[in-house]
VEXGUZA-908777 format. One record per residue (C-alpha): x negated, y, z. Coordinates in steps of 0.1 Angstrom, whole numbers, padded with zeros to 4 digits, always signed. Example, Ala and Ser with C-alpha at 12.3 -4.5 7.8 and 13.67 -1.06 7.14 Angstrom:
<nodes>
-0123-0045+0078;-0137-0011+0071;
</nodes>
This chain:
<nodes>
-0195-0651-2108;-0194-0675-2079;-0187-0663-2044;-0201-0677-2012;-0175-0696-1991;-0173-0686-1954;-0191-0709-1930;-0174-0729-1903;-0187-0704-1877;-0173-0674-1897;-0139-0691-1901;-0138-0699-1864;-0149-0664-1855;-0123-0647-1877;-0094-0669-1865;-0103-0665-1828;-0108-0627-1832;-0075-0624-1850;-0057-0643-1823;-0072-0622-1796;-0063-0589-1813;-0027-0602-1822;-0021-0613-1786;-0017-0650-1795;-0047-0655-1771;-0037-0635-1741;-0061-0617-1717;-0075-0643-1693;-0069-0673-1717;-0097-0699-1713;-0117-0707-1744;-0133-0741-1739;-0156-0752-1767;-0142-0787-1769;-0105-0776-1770;-0112-0749-1795;-0132-0771-1818;-0104-0796-1819;-0078-0770-1824;-0097-0752-1852;-0109-0784-1868;-0146-0776-1866;-0175-0789-1845;-0186-0773-1813;-0216-0756-1828;-0195-0732-1850;-0172-0725-1821;-0202-0717-1798;-0215-0693-1825;-0181-0677-1828;-0178-0672-1791;-0212-0657-1789;-0202-0631-1815;-0169-0624-1797;-0188-0619-1765;-0211-0594-1782;-0180-0574-1791;-0166-0576-1756;-0136-0597-1765;-0146-0627-1744;-0163-0628-1710;-0175-0654-1685;-0152-0663-1656;-0169-0686-1631;-0158-0722-1634;-0133-0714-1661;-0161-0707-1685;-0154-0681-1712;-0120-0664-1712;-0104-0636-1733;-0114-0603-1717;-0089-0587-1694;-0078-0551-1699;-0066-0530-1669;-0060-0493-1663;-0096-0487-1655;-0106-0501-1689;-0078-0480-1705;-0092-0448-1689;-0128-0457-1700;-0117-0465-1736;-0100-0432-1740;-0128-0412-1723;-0151-0426-1750;-0126-0421-1777;-0123-0384-1767;-0160-0380-1772;-0165-0399-1804;-0134-0392-1823;-0133-0355-1815;-0169-0352-1828;-0159-0372-1859;-0130-0349-1866;-0152-0318-1863;-0178-0333-1887;-0151-0343-1912;-0138-0307-1911;-0173-0295-1920;-0183-0322-1945;-0151-0338-1958;-0133-0333-1991;-0104-0309-1984;-0081-0325-2011;-0084-0359-1995;-0073-0348-1961;-0046-0325-1975;-0031-0356-1991;-0033-0374-1958;-0015-0345-1942;+0013-0348-1967;+0016-0386-1961;+0018-0382-1923;+0045-0355-1927;+0066-0379-1948;+0062-0406-1921;+0073-0381-1895;+0105-0375-1914;+0110-0413-1918;+0106-0419-1881;+0133-0393-1874;+0157-0413-1896;+0183-0439-1885;+0162-0470-1887;+0126-0482-1891;+0116-0518-1900;+0087-0537-1886;+0072-0538-1921;+0073-0500-1922;+0056-0497-1889;+0029-0521-1902;+0025-0498-1933;+0022-0468-1910;-0007-0483-1891;-0023-0493-1924;-0022-0455-1932;-0038-0447-1899;-0066-0472-1906;-0071-0455-1941;-0072-0421-1924;-0097-0433-1898;-0119-0448-1925;-0118-0415-1945;-0129-0395-1914;-0157-0420-1908;-0169-0416-1943;-0166-0378-1942;-0189-0376-1911;-0218-0389-1932;-0230-0405-1899;-0231-0443-1899;-0241-0445-1863;-0211-0425-1852;-0188-0444-1876;-0200-0478-1863;-0196-0468-1827;-0160-0457-1834;-0152-0489-1853;-0163-0511-1825;-0143-0490-1800;-0111-0494-1822;-0113-0532-1818;-0104-0527-1782;-0079-0500-1788;-0061-0523-1812;-0057-0548-1782;-0044-0520-1760;-0019-0509-1787;-0007-0545-1791;-0002-0549-1753;+0016-0516-1748;+0041-0518-1778;+0056-0488-1795;+0086-0466-1793;+0103-0446-1821;+0096-0414-1802;+0059-0422-1799;+0057-0431-1836;+0073-0398-1846;+0050-0378-1824;+0020-0398-1836;+0028-0389-1873;+0031-0353-1864;-0002-0353-1845;-0021-0371-1873;-0007-0346-1898;-0021-0317-1878;-0055-0333-1875;-0055-0340-1913;-0045-0305-1922;-0071-0290-1898;-0098-0311-1915;-0085-0301-1949;-0088-0264-1940;-0123-0268-1926;-0111-0257-1892;-0134-0277-1869;-0120-0262-1837;-0084-0271-1845;-0095-0306-1856;-0111-0310-1822;-0081-0297-1803;-0056-0317-1823;-0076-0349-1818;-0077-0343-1780;-0039-0337-1779;-0033-0369-1799;-0056-0390-1776;-0041-0376-1745;-0005-0384-1757;-0016-0419-1767;-0032-0428-1734;-0001-0415-1715;+0021-0436-1737;+0000-0467-1730;-0001-0461-1693;+0037-0457-1691;+0043-0487-1713;+0022-0510-1692;+0037-0502-1658;+0068-0524-1660;+0048-0554-1672;+0022-0550-1645;+0049-0548-1617;+0068-0579-1630;+0038-0600-1641;+0032-0632-1621;-0002-0640-1608;-0027-0653-1634;-0035-0640-1669;-0014-0610-1679;+0011-0619-1706;+0011-0599-1738;+0042-0579-1749;+0043-0595-1783;+0081-0590-1787;+0077-0553-1779;+0050-0545-1805;+0061-0541-1841;+0038-0558-1866;
</nodes>
């Protein structure tokens, strides 16, 4: 059975989006149609369509004479993101505790517990960190499916696009990874037991600790950053 090849606009969109989320295109970077079309090897029309989609996601924004630029993220945005996360993800965890399959989340609890032990060990590779975040994405998807609420799931998924940028810019520490695994394990086990109140509380604790880590990780970069677009901390963020 034949499959449909992605259009030029879809290819341009996926590449630009990936570069924004990975930090290759830093906050404030200009995105001129002519330059991007030459770089990506497509005409200006697909690039224009790609930029329109990225604008709808909030990943690019107009900036006066510079045209479109990669959207900046500051502490106010960080606060707003996590205020919304607290509302949406806490509700999702509660619904998953009521509607989810206990065995699925008990298995996630075991996986996160194993990772907690690994992060306490002598060394963790970048590949392992990448695998850990793959597990988190699987867990998030399982919660979304368990809510049986596509509107809530779609809203959370859109929000996580911006959270991924924040995580990339802030980097990670072994201590934070170890705590994250423990926090996720508690959320998963609360859902598995059908304890909506604990799932809510554990999610709030996890989000609070996450936002505090991001705030603290950003401070040195902001003090030392020169004027102009804020550089990403690509070397500090395991992939």
